[in-house]
DOGUMAR-828998 format. One record per residue (C-alpha): residue number from 1; residue in three letters; x, y, z. Coordinates in steps of 0.001 Angstrom, whole numbers, plus 500000, padded with zeros to 6 digits. Each point is the difference from the previous one (the first is absolute). Example, Ala and Ser with C-alpha at 12.3 -4.5 7.8 and 13.67 -1.06 7.14 Angstrom:
2
{i->1; aa->ALA; xx->512300; yy->495500; zz->507800}
{i->2; aa->SER; xx->501370; yy->503440; zz->499340}
This chain:
323
{i->1; aa->MET; xx->517819; yy->503217; zz->534147}
{i->2; aa->ARG; xx->501823; yy->501995; zz->502695}
{i->3; aa->ASP; xx->498579; yy->497649; zz->502649}
{i->4; aa->VAL; xx->501265; yy->496955; zz->498105}
{i->5; aa->ALA; xx->503417; yy->501596; zz->499536}
{i->6; aa->LEU; xx->500211; yy->500799; zz->503720}
{i->7; aa->ARG; xx->498979; yy->496463; zz->500999}
{i->8; aa->ALA; xx->502519; yy->498430; zz->497583}
{i->9; aa->GLY; xx->502798; yy->502484; zz->500680}
{i->10; aa->VAL; xx->500351; yy->501017; zz->496335}
{i->11; aa->SER; xx->499197; yy->503018; zz->497833}
{i->12; aa->THR; xx->496616; yy->500620; zz->498408}
{i->13; aa->LYS; xx->501699; yy->499644; zz->496627}
{i->14; aa->THR; xx->501023; yy->496453; zz->500931}
{i->15; aa->VAL; xx->496398; yy->499209; zz->500955}
{i->16; aa->SER; xx->498866; yy->501246; zz->496606}
{i->17; aa->ARG; xx->502637; yy->497913; zz->498228}
{i->18; aa->VAL; xx->498920; yy->496872; zz->501887}
{i->19; aa->PHE; xx->496325; yy->500568; zz->499212}
{i->20; aa->ASN; xx->500826; yy->500494; zz->496303}
{i->21; aa->ASP; xx->502110; yy->496828; zz->500001}
{i->22; aa->ASP; xx->503297; yy->501709; zz->499208}
{i->23; aa->PRO; xx->502494; yy->497153; zz->499396}
{i->24; aa->HIS; xx->502881; yy->502034; zz->501454}
{i->25; aa->VAL; xx->498702; yy->499854; zz->503579}
{i->26; aa->LEU; xx->502040; yy->497586; zz->502142}
{i->27; aa->PRO; xx->498061; yy->496840; zz->501017}
{i->28; aa->ASP; xx->500424; yy->500617; zz->503750}
{i->29; aa->THR; xx->498802; yy->503599; zz->499674}
{i->30; aa->ARG; xx->497045; yy->498876; zz->497882}
{i->31; aa->ALA; xx->498974; yy->497438; zz->502631}
{i->32; aa->ILE; xx->500128; yy->502592; zz->502826}
{i->33; aa->VAL; xx->497936; yy->502534; zz->498007}
{i->34; aa->GLU; xx->497432; yy->497412; zz->498896}
{i->35; aa->ALA; xx->499583; yy->498894; zz->503607}
{i->36; aa->ALA; xx->499390; yy->503616; zz->501050}
{i->37; aa->MET; xx->497449; yy->500367; zz->497186}
{i->38; aa->ARG; xx->498102; yy->496950; zz->501216}
{i->39; aa->GLU; xx->500072; yy->501133; zz->503604}
{i->40; aa->LEU; xx->498660; yy->503454; zz->499114}
{i->41; aa->ASN; xx->497652; yy->498766; zz->497244}
{i->42; aa->TYR; xx->501617; yy->502456; zz->497603}
{i->43; aa->VAL; xx->498432; yy->500862; zz->496614}
{i->44; aa->PRO; xx->501144; yy->502863; zz->497725}
{i->45; aa->ASN; xx->498049; yy->503241; zz->499900}
{i->46; aa->ALA; xx->498968; yy->500425; zz->496359}
{i->47; aa->LEU; xx->498829; yy->503569; zz->500580}
{i->48; aa->ALA; xx->503377; yy->500978; zz->501430}
{i->49; aa->THR; xx->501694; yy->498376; zz->497019}
{i->50; aa->THR; xx->497796; yy->502083; zz->497694}
{i->51; aa->PHE; xx->500973; yy->503221; zz->501768}
{i->52; aa->ARG; xx->503688; yy->499110; zz->499875}
{i->53; aa->ALA; xx->500055; yy->498906; zz->496352}
{i->54; aa->GLY; xx->497523; yy->502587; zz->498740}
{i->55; aa->ARG; xx->497830; yy->497322; zz->498431}
{i->56; aa->ALA; xx->498015; yy->496935; zz->501044}
{i->57; aa->SER; xx->501141; yy->496488; zz->499098}
{i->58; aa->VAL; xx->496896; yy->499616; zz->497874}
{i->59; aa->ILE; xx->499220; yy->500062; zz->496299}
{i->60; aa->GLY; xx->496567; yy->501327; zz->499139}
{i->61; aa->VAL; xx->497963; yy->498337; zz->497253}
{i->62; aa->ALA; xx->496983; yy->501790; zz->498531}
{i->63; aa->VAL; xx->497859; yy->498193; zz->497417}
{i->64; aa->PRO; xx->496461; yy->500538; zz->498711}
{i->65; aa->ASP; xx->498632; yy->496850; zz->501641}
{i->66; aa->VAL; xx->501914; yy->497465; zz->502105}
{i->67; aa->VAL; xx->497369; yy->497365; zz->499122}
{i->68; aa->ASP; xx->500800; yy->500245; zz->496286}
{i->69; aa->PRO; xx->502248; yy->496980; zz->499228}
{i->70; aa->PHE; xx->502430; yy->502053; zz->497921}
{i->71; aa->PHE; xx->500561; yy->502678; zz->502643}
{i->72; aa->ALA; xx->499973; yy->497456; zz->502817}
{i->73; aa->ALA; xx->502861; yy->498166; zz->498279}
{i->74; aa->ILE; xx->501973; yy->503247; zz->499663}
{i->75; aa->ALA; xx->499475; yy->500828; zz->503682}
{i->76; aa->ARG; xx->501044; yy->496504; zz->501075}
{i->77; aa->SER; xx->503145; yy->500163; zz->497897}
{i->78; aa->VAL; xx->500948; yy->503398; zz->501479}
{i->79; aa->GLU; xx->499425; yy->498505; zz->503443}
{i->80; aa->ASP; xx->502230; yy->496986; zz->499261}
{i->81; aa->THR; xx->502807; yy->502217; zz->498730}
{i->82; aa->ALA; xx->499698; yy->502422; zz->502907}
{i->83; aa->ARG; xx->500122; yy->497147; zz->502500}
{i->84; aa->ARG; xx->503275; yy->498770; zz->498514}
{i->85; aa->HIS; xx->501398; yy->503472; zz->500690}
{i->86; aa->GLY; xx->498691; yy->499937; zz->503573}
{i->87; aa->LEU; xx->497091; yy->502384; zz->499375}
{i->88; aa->SER; xx->496241; yy->499663; zz->500282}
{i->89; aa->THR; xx->497275; yy->501335; zz->497702}
{i->90; aa->LEU; xx->496917; yy->502134; zz->500455}
{i->91; aa->VAL; xx->497335; yy->499405; zz->497341}
{i->92; aa->THR; xx->496983; yy->502176; zz->499214}
{i->93; aa->SER; xx->497244; yy->500012; zz->497385}
{i->94; aa->LEU; xx->499555; yy->503234; zz->498075}
{i->95; aa->GLY; xx->496558; yy->499166; zz->498633}
{i->96; aa->GLU; xx->498824; yy->501107; zz->496572}
{i->97; aa->ASN; xx->499354; yy->503704; zz->500593}
{i->98; aa->PRO; xx->502984; yy->502093; zz->498844}
{i->99; aa->ALA; xx->498978; yy->502738; zz->502435}
{i->100; aa->ASP; xx->500724; yy->497712; zz->502967}
{i->101; aa->GLU; xx->503538; yy->499105; zz->498973}
{i->102; aa->ARG; xx->501955; yy->502977; zz->501361}
{i->103; aa->ALA; xx->498615; yy->499775; zz->503539}
{i->104; aa->ALA; xx->500760; yy->496272; zz->500164}
{i->105; aa->LEU; xx->503558; yy->500465; zz->498737}
{i->106; aa->GLU; xx->500737; yy->502953; zz->502275}
{i->107; aa->SER; xx->498845; yy->497916; zz->502951}
{i->108; aa->LEU; xx->502570; yy->497347; zz->499090}
{i->109; aa->LEU; xx->502803; yy->502425; zz->499224}
{i->110; aa->GLY; xx->499449; yy->501814; zz->503295}
{i->111; aa->ARG; xx->501210; yy->496840; zz->501750}
{i->112; aa->GLN; xx->503553; yy->500656; zz->498733}
{i->113; aa->LEU; xx->500142; yy->496836; zz->497926}
{i->114; aa->THR; xx->503174; yy->498430; zz->498662}
{i->115; aa->GLY; xx->498330; yy->500019; zz->496577}
{i->116; aa->LEU; xx->496641; yy->499940; zz->498258}
{i->117; aa->VAL; xx->498743; yy->497786; zz->497158}
{i->118; aa->ILE; xx->496875; yy->501326; zz->498265}
{i->119; aa->ALA; xx->497569; yy->498644; zz->497404}
{i->120; aa->PRO; xx->498186; yy->503303; zz->499459}
{i->121; aa->VAL; xx->496390; yy->500911; zz->499297}
{i->122; aa->GLY; xx->500435; yy->503794; zz->499970}
{i->123; aa->THR; xx->500478; yy->502387; zz->497095}
{i->124; aa->ASP; xx->502637; yy->502331; zz->501497}
{i->125; aa->HIS; xx->503082; yy->498964; zz->501953}
{i->126; aa->SER; xx->502073; yy->503178; zz->499688}
{i->127; aa->TRP; xx->499453; yy->500715; zz->503710}
{i->128; aa->LEU; xx->502150; yy->496957; zz->500851}
{i->129; aa->GLU; xx->503121; yy->501767; zz->498733}
{i->130; aa->ARG; xx->500695; yy->501539; zz->503410}
{i->131; aa->TRP; xx->500028; yy->496536; zz->501592}
{i->132; aa->ARG; xx->502500; yy->498430; zz->497589}
{i->133; aa->GLY; xx->503036; yy->501600; zz->501632}
{i->134; aa->HIS; xx->499250; yy->498149; zz->503217}
{i->135; aa->THR; xx->498142; yy->496839; zz->498975}
{i->136; aa->PRO; xx->500630; yy->497762; zz->496975}
{i->137; aa->ILE; xx->496698; yy->499793; zz->498097}
{i->138; aa->VAL; xx->499438; yy->497287; zz->497393}
{i->139; aa->PHE; xx->496945; yy->499697; zz->497762}
{i->140; aa->VAL; xx->498826; yy->496625; zz->498715}
{i->141; aa->ASP; xx->497557; yy->498910; zz->497285}
{i->142; aa->ARG; xx->498957; yy->503582; zz->499225}
{i->143; aa->ALA; xx->502215; yy->502986; zz->499256}
{i->144; aa->PRO; xx->499717; yy->503139; zz->502158}
{i->145; aa->ALA; xx->498445; yy->503172; zz->498602}
{i->146; aa->GLY; xx->502045; yy->503191; zz->500306}
{i->147; aa->LEU; xx->502922; yy->498298; zz->501745}
{i->148; aa->VAL; xx->503217; yy->498344; zz->498851}
{i->149; aa->THR; xx->500996; yy->497188; zz->502326}
{i->150; aa->ASP; xx->500842; yy->496292; zz->499955}
{i->151; aa->THR; xx->497266; yy->498102; zz->498166}
{i->152; aa->PHE; xx->499535; yy->496330; zz->499144}
{i->153; aa->THR; xx->497226; yy->499303; zz->497510}
{i->154; aa->GLU; xx->499120; yy->497098; zz->497771}
{i->155; aa->ASN; xx->499817; yy->500427; zz->496232}
{i->156; aa->ASP; xx->496262; yy->500686; zz->499928}
{i->157; aa->GLU; xx->499706; yy->500944; zz->496354}
{i->158; aa->ALA; xx->501982; yy->496988; zz->498792}
{i->159; aa->GLY; xx->498080; yy->497637; zz->502299}
{i->160; aa->ALA; xx->496609; yy->501196; zz->498752}
{i->161; aa->HIS; xx->501237; yy->499739; zz->496424}
{i->162; aa->LEU; xx->501196; yy->496442; zz->500667}
{i->163; aa->ALA; xx->496644; yy->498968; zz->501513}
{i->164; aa->THR; xx->497958; yy->501534; zz->497198}
{i->165; aa->ALA; xx->502264; yy->498590; zz->497289}
{i->166; aa->HIS; xx->499614; yy->496571; zz->501581}
{i->167; aa->LEU; xx->496211; yy->500222; zz->499745}
{i->168; aa->LEU; xx->500333; yy->501242; zz->496425}
{i->169; aa->SER; xx->502111; yy->496929; zz->499222}
{i->170; aa->HIS; xx->497024; yy->497880; zz->501055}
{i->171; aa->GLY; xx->497896; yy->501660; zz->497314}
{i->172; aa->HIS; xx->498193; yy->502636; zz->502068}
{i->173; aa->ARG; xx->499349; yy->503422; zz->498494}
{i->174; aa->ARG; xx->497492; yy->501412; zz->502481}
{i->175; aa->ILE; xx->502097; yy->500193; zz->503176}
{i->176; aa->ALA; xx->498650; yy->502043; zz->502902}
{i->177; aa->TYR; xx->502133; yy->501908; zz->502510}
{i->178; aa->LEU; xx->498829; yy->499562; zz->503596}
{i->179; aa->GLY; xx->501697; yy->502242; zz->502567}
{i->180; aa->ASP; xx->499563; yy->502031; zz->503142}
{i->181; aa->MET; xx->501557; yy->503453; zz->500490}
{i->182; aa->VAL; xx->500995; yy->500959; zz->496468}
{i->183; aa->HIS; xx->501418; yy->503374; zz->501164}
{i->184; aa->LEU; xx->502955; yy->498257; zz->501624}
{i->185; aa->SER; xx->503249; yy->499764; zz->498056}
{i->186; aa->THR; xx->499904; yy->496204; zz->500068}
{i->187; aa->GLU; xx->496602; yy->499722; zz->498355}
{i->188; aa->THR; xx->500681; yy->502841; zz->497586}
{i->189; aa->LYS; xx->502945; yy->498004; zz->498672}
{i->190; aa->ARG; xx->498027; yy->496747; zz->499966}
{i->191; aa->VAL; xx->497197; yy->501570; zz->497983}
{i->192; aa->GLU; xx->502598; yy->501222; zz->497517}
{i->193; aa->GLY; xx->501540; yy->496520; zz->499789}
{i->194; aa->TRP; xx->496553; yy->498553; zz->499252}
{i->195; aa->ARG; xx->499399; yy->502625; zz->497305}
{i->196; aa->ARG; xx->503442; yy->499522; zz->498428}
{i->197; aa->ALA; xx->499577; yy->496230; zz->499693}
{i->198; aa->LEU; xx->496644; yy->500466; zz->498284}
{i->199; aa->ARG; xx->501342; yy->502630; zz->497592}
{i->200; aa->GLU; xx->503011; yy->497884; zz->499090}
{i->201; aa->ALA; xx->497640; yy->497112; zz->499161}
{i->202; aa->GLY; xx->497915; yy->502260; zz->497772}
{i->203; aa->VAL; xx->497058; yy->499929; zz->502409}
{i->204; aa->GLU; xx->497972; yy->503160; zz->500499}
{i->205; aa->VAL; xx->500114; yy->501259; zz->503596}
{i->206; aa->ASP; xx->496430; yy->500244; zz->501328}
{i->207; aa->GLU; xx->499997; yy->502123; zz->503170}
{i->208; aa->ARG; xx->496620; yy->498524; zz->500938}
{i->209; aa->LEU; xx->501946; yy->496878; zz->500942}
{i->210; aa->VAL; xx->501734; yy->501838; zz->502855}
{i->211; aa->ALA; xx->498402; yy->499364; zz->503413}
{i->212; aa->SER; xx->501390; yy->501868; zz->503019}
{i->213; aa->GLN; xx->499273; yy->500137; zz->503752}
{i->214; aa->VAL; xx->499901; yy->496201; zz->500183}
{i->215; aa->SER; xx->501170; yy->499096; zz->503495}
{i->216; aa->ASP; xx->497517; yy->497448; zz->501348}
{i->217; aa->ARG; xx->497511; yy->497367; zz->498858}
{i->218; aa->GLU; xx->497100; yy->502418; zz->499711}
{i->219; aa->SER; xx->501873; yy->502454; zz->497762}
{i->220; aa->ALA; xx->501446; yy->497105; zz->497981}
{i->221; aa->ALA; xx->496513; yy->498581; zz->499402}
{i->222; aa->SER; xx->498697; yy->503418; zz->498964}
{i->223; aa->ALA; xx->502911; yy->500585; zz->497611}
{i->224; aa->LEU; xx->499628; yy->496554; zz->498472}
{i->225; aa->GLU; xx->496263; yy->500506; zz->499504}
{i->226; aa->ARG; xx->500637; yy->503273; zz->498146}
{i->227; aa->LEU; xx->502729; yy->498495; zz->497837}
{i->228; aa->ARG; xx->497890; yy->496999; zz->499047}
{i->229; aa->ALA; xx->497125; yy->502314; zz->499032}
{i->230; aa->LEU; xx->502085; yy->501718; zz->497290}
{i->231; aa->ASP; xx->498998; yy->499405; zz->496395}
{i->232; aa->ALA; xx->503390; yy->498310; zz->499574}
{i->233; aa->PRO; xx->500840; yy->498645; zz->503468}
{i->234; aa->PRO; xx->503541; yy->499010; zz->500974}
{i->235; aa->THR; xx->501157; yy->496444; zz->499449}
{i->236; aa->ALA; xx->502850; yy->500367; zz->502519}
{i->237; aa->ILE; xx->501098; yy->502291; zz->502846}
{i->238; aa->PHE; xx->503266; yy->501469; zz->501191}
{i->239; aa->SER; xx->499687; yy->500666; zz->503746}
{i->240; aa->ALA; xx->502410; yy->502725; zz->501063}
{i->241; aa->ASN; xx->500646; yy->499072; zz->503656}
{i->242; aa->ALA; xx->499697; yy->497101; zz->502427}
{i->243; aa->ARG; xx->497046; yy->501405; zz->501910}
{i->244; aa->SER; xx->497968; yy->500402; zz->496809}
{i->245; aa->SER; xx->501068; yy->496520; zz->498907}
{i->246; aa->MET; xx->498857; yy->498369; zz->503246}
{i->247; aa->ALA; xx->496601; yy->501668; zz->499698}
{i->248; aa->LEU; xx->499740; yy->499083; zz->496321}
{i->249; aa->ALA; xx->500911; yy->496355; zz->500605}
{i->250; aa->HIS; xx->497093; yy->499721; zz->502441}
{i->251; aa->VAL; xx->497509; yy->501694; zz->497669}
{i->252; aa->LEU; xx->501014; yy->497808; zz->497053}
{i->253; aa->ARG; xx->499320; yy->496743; zz->501844}
{i->254; aa->GLY; xx->497545; yy->497932; zz->497984}
{i->255; aa->ASN; xx->500202; yy->502372; zz->497033}
{i->256; aa->PRO; xx->503705; yy->500265; zz->499184}
{i->257; aa->LEU; xx->501669; yy->502454; zz->497667}
{i->258; aa->PRO; xx->503679; yy->499831; zz->499031}
{i->259; aa->PHE; xx->502101; yy->502447; zz->502008}
{i->260; aa->VAL; xx->503513; yy->500864; zz->501091}
{i->261; aa->GLY; xx->500681; yy->501877; zz->503232}
{i->262; aa->PHE; xx->502808; yy->502420; zz->500832}
{i->263; aa->GLY; xx->501429; yy->498705; zz->503271}
{i->264; aa->ASP; xx->499896; yy->496551; zz->501543}
{i->265; aa->PHE; xx->497855; yy->499378; zz->503066}
{i->266; aa->PRO; xx->499446; yy->497188; zz->502541}
{i->267; aa->MET; xx->498307; yy->496909; zz->498538}
{i->268; aa->ALA; xx->500063; yy->501418; zz->496443}
{i->269; aa->ASP; xx->501642; yy->496741; zz->498947}
{i->270; aa->THR; xx->497399; yy->497826; zz->501761}
{i->271; aa->LEU; xx->496833; yy->501630; zz->498662}
{i->272; aa->SER; xx->498060; yy->498329; zz->497207}
{i->273; aa->PRO; xx->501103; yy->501167; zz->497555}
{i->274; aa->ALA; xx->503372; yy->500988; zz->501433}
{i->275; aa->VAL; xx->500733; yy->503650; zz->499247}
{i->276; aa->THR; xx->502658; yy->501060; zz->497516}
{i->277; aa->VAL; xx->501879; yy->502965; zz->501487}
{i->278; aa->ILE; xx->502738; yy->502542; zz->499493}
{i->279; aa->ASP; xx->502356; yy->499308; zz->502914}
{i->280; aa->GLN; xx->501307; yy->503163; zz->501704}
{i->281; aa->ASP; xx->502196; yy->498309; zz->502636}
{i->282; aa->PRO; xx->498926; yy->502274; zz->502901}
{i->283; aa->ARG; xx->502368; yy->498338; zz->502471}
{i->284; aa->ARG; xx->502955; yy->501039; zz->497866}
{i->285; aa->ILE; xx->498658; yy->503560; zz->499799}
{i->286; aa->GLY; xx->499662; yy->500157; zz->503796}
{i->287; aa->ALA; xx->503485; yy->498612; zz->500570}
{i->288; aa->LEU; xx->501593; yy->502436; zz->497541}
{i->289; aa->ALA; xx->498181; yy->502927; zz->501601}
{i->290; aa->ALA; xx->501084; yy->499050; zz->503513}
{i->291; aa->GLU; xx->503603; yy->499456; zz->498937}
{i->292; aa->ARG; xx->499955; yy->503427; zz->498349}
{i->293; aa->VAL; xx->499022; yy->501548; zz->503334}
{i->294; aa->PHE; xx->503088; yy->498496; zz->501609}
{i->295; aa->ALA; xx->502184; yy->500980; zz->497039}
{i->296; aa->ARG; xx->498896; yy->503619; zz->500377}
{i->297; aa->LEU; xx->501073; yy->499974; zz->503638}
{i->298; aa->GLU; xx->503594; yy->499253; zz->499019}
{i->299; aa->PRO; xx->502597; yy->502743; zz->499410}
{i->300; aa->ASP; xx->500113; yy->501181; zz->496370}
{i->301; aa->ALA; xx->496595; yy->498351; zz->499550}
{i->302; aa->GLY; xx->499247; yy->501840; zz->496777}
{i->303; aa->LEU; xx->502918; yy->498484; zz->498088}
{i->304; aa->GLY; xx->499130; yy->497452; zz->497321}
{i->305; aa->LEU; xx->496339; yy->499538; zz->500926}
{i->306; aa->ASP; xx->497293; yy->500458; zz->497375}
{i->307; aa->GLU; xx->497045; yy->501863; zz->501449}
{i->308; aa->VAL; xx->497464; yy->498299; zz->497708}
{i->309; aa->THR; xx->500069; yy->496228; zz->499498}
{i->310; aa->VAL; xx->497520; yy->498298; zz->497664}
{i->311; aa->ILE; xx->499599; yy->496277; zz->500639}
{i->312; aa->ASP; xx->499068; yy->497613; zz->497202}
{i->313; aa->VAL; xx->496836; yy->497917; zz->500270}
{i->314; aa->SER; xx->499170; yy->496598; zz->498504}
{i->315; aa->LEU; xx->496975; yy->498067; zz->498777}
{i->316; aa->VAL; xx->498936; yy->496917; zz->501978}
{i->317; aa->GLU; xx->497668; yy->498090; zz->497693}
{i->318; aa->ARG; xx->497241; yy->497937; zz->501561}
{i->319; aa->GLU; xx->496503; yy->499061; zz->498829}
{i->320; aa->SER; xx->497910; yy->503175; zz->500168}
{i->321; aa->CYS; xx->501249; yy->501361; zz->496659}
{i->322; aa->ARG; xx->498800; yy->496851; zz->498219}
{i->323; aa->VAL; xx->496439; yy->499457; zz->501268}
């Protein structure tokens, strides 16, 4: 930047203003500086900017699995919002092991991020408290454990209740719950929503109808085989997340069973039968989380902002609940 300023006969501050497209720079000055930039092949030094500002122009995004359609949509939405603010994103997968979460997050935070958006897998986040004074941290989909910070979650309990009640309205009384990691706050609430809908309909809750650790086709096939072997097998299924639903849809081909899935996923509407889902609107969640990062960077950022935001979900009815 000093070289460009010397070549153009201006200050380094003027070079910075030209590069950042400051409208107050005079046209003639802008032309001289831009010519000097071209001649010297000038690009900004992002590392130097980080040292000067105390943080990188990057928002970190940490999700369990970037291949999962729900989390991929959140990450993409954070990226779109960050780009509009002139920032980039750094995305990482946390995996499914809670023990691996802290190391992955500390690796991101050590890069002096502008902010961090997390869909957690861990069971203790109290250690993040020391980072909050420097870096805005926003949780999505799942609430943190042992930490109070900005959180955007969907109404898991109400969504599961809505899905189960919808199957009950079709005459089903033996409705299985198919999920993955039931220790997570999201699935804990979804199990409770399933139970509440059954109780309100006067249907006895049979815990044998709960199948967990369903994350791929093999585990879905095994769970379905066990459920169908019960003395009173289920006549319908509530699938608690998109990954379980995708696996279940494959296993049910040729031998369908009515089901509703929590979370939409690619091609859910083009399958045969098309899958009825509870729509979580992950792109909205990602956008709200990213905007909260920027809001927390403003002076008096704590004024008027709710730390916990619960987003309503909706039922998208297709064919799978009527087979």
